[in-house]
C-alpha positions in Angstrom: 36.7 87.6 -90.3 33.3 88.8 -89.7 29.9 87.0 -90.7 29.3 88.7 -93.8 33.0 87.6 -95.0 32.5 84.3 -94.2 32.8 81.7 -97.0 29.9 79.1 -97.1 31.7 76.3 -95.3 33.0 78.6 -92.6 29.4 79.9 -92.2 28.1 76.1 -91.8 30.7 75.4 -89.1 29.7 78.4 -87.2 26.1 77.3 -87.2 27.0 73.9 -86.4 29.2 74.8 -83.6 26.4 77.0 -82.3 23.8 74.2 -82.2 26.3 71.5 -81.0 25.7 72.9 -77.5 22.5 71.6 -75.9 21.6 74.8 -74.2 21.9 76.8 -77.3 19.9 74.2 -79.4 17.0 74.3 -76.7 16.8 78.1 -76.7 17.0 78.0 -80.4 14.0 75.6 -80.3 12.2 78.1 -77.8 13.1 81.0 -80.2 11.5 79.2 -83.0 8.3 78.2 -81.1 7.9 81.6 -79.9 8.1 83.1 -83.5 5.7 80.4 -84.7 3.0 81.6 -82.1 3.5 85.2 -82.9 5.1 86.0 -79.4 8.9 86.4 -80.1 11.2 85.5 -77.1 12.1 88.5 -75.0 15.9 88.2 -74.7 15.8 90.7 -71.5 13.8 88.1 -69.3 16.4 85.5 -70.0 19.1 84.2 -67.4 22.6 85.2 -67.8 23.6 81.6 -69.4 20.6 82.0 -71.9 21.8 85.5 -73.0 25.1 84.1 -73.6 23.6 81.3 -75.4 21.4 83.9 -77.5 24.5 85.8 -78.5 26.0 82.9 -79.8 23.0 82.1 -82.1 23.0 85.5 -83.1 26.6 85.5 -84.1 26.2 82.3 -86.1 23.3 84.2 -87.8 20.5 82.0 -86.6 18.5 84.6 -84.6 18.2 88.1 -85.2 18.5 90.9 -82.6 14.8 91.4 -82.5 14.4 87.9 -81.0 
């Protein structure tokens, strides 16, 4: 089932799972702070583990591909 077809409980589980990982949570915080400052985080400058975390955040719908 893709993200657009998820029911609300499934979507929340996906979000909770994405943020349960400390690395993902820290990266999410960096994305939010960068966006607040008007300087979006450049995914190209991330290390491999961070890019994997970014992909998980995107899959959960927490971050857009423009982050």
